N, C-alpha and C positions, 0 to 999 in steps of 0.2 A: 622265597622273598615277592613282600607283602607291595601290590602294586598300586598307589596311593590311587584314589577319589582321581578322577577325571574331569570337577570342577577344581581342584584345588592342584593340580598338574596345572594348567589357564590361573594359577591367581587371583584365585574368585575361595570368599571363603563357602559356603555352605549354608549361613546363616542371614548369606545380605544376599540373596539372589536376585541375577542384572533382569529386570523388566523393562520390557521393551518400548512399549506407550507411555514409557515415564520419558526423551525428548518431544515425542510425538504431541505428544501435551502442553507439554512447556512451550514452545519453538510454534505454536498455532495459534496454545492461552497470546501472550505475547502480544503479537498481529496481530490479536485480534481487538483484543485491550488498550492496540493503544490505539487503534482503528476511532476507537469506541471513542476515548477521550478526546485522538483528536476532533470531531465531530462535537463531542459536550463543550471547548474550550475552546475552538480555535471554529466552528462551522462556519464564518465570512473565511476563510485561507482555504475553505474547504470546495468554494462554490464559486475559486477565484478560474479561471478558462486561461487552459492550459494550451493547445491544438483543436481550433474550429468550435464544435459542441462538445467536445471529450472537459471536462470537469481534473480541479487534483486532485478530490474525492476520489471520480469512476477511477483514474488514472493512478492510483493508493493498490485499492482494491485491487484492479488488475492484474497491481503484483504482489501481491500477494497470493496470485492463485500457482505459479512458480515454483514458492517456500511452500505452499501446502498440500501439490504434487513429491514435490520433494521428501518432507518429514512424509507423506505416504508413501510414499515408494522405499523408503528406511525403515521406516514399522513395519512394515510385507517383509523387506531382506531379512529382518530381526527375527521375528516372528518362526518366521520358515524355520532359521538360523536355528530355529533353538528347538521347535521342532524335532530337529533331523536329530538333536544334541539328545532329543528324549528318549531317539527311537534304538 
């Protein structure tokens, strides 16, 4: 009896392989675009002091660091899984 291809068993088509970097690029691009647009359109709001010498813009940039680290970790795990499946 013929054994189906491993890609088909997981419910994925061979014509559309999963690419690990799509979510990584999308999330990081959206966050950076949001920050740039906010800087262009509401620069006064970004200079408002949140606490001490920390401005809203600096706080928003600081909030992006965990998001970037999270997407980078997900990308790294996805690439490792794909390489594992190829071996």
